[in-house]
C-alpha positions, 0 to 999 in steps of 0.5 A: 501982861494979862492972862488969856481966857484959856490960861485962866481956865487951865489954871483954875482946873489945875488948882481944883485938881491940886486941892482934890489931891491934897484932900485925898492924901490927907484922908489916906494919911489919917486913915492909915494912922488910925489903922496903925494905932488900932493895931497897937491896941489889942483890947477886945471890943466890948459889945454895947447894949444899944437897944435898951434891953437888960440882961438878968443873971439867974443866981440861985 
């Protein structure tokens, strides 16, 4: 029993849709896991000096 052409097209569309849905669900789970983890760490974020400037303190 062989599949007809339209059966193959429907099957390939279903598989691509299933793959897309799995990727979206995995991304959302990772995003929410990171968000929840970040909410448990209450450390303030330090500003990094990214433009290679130096801060000089005037000590007298």
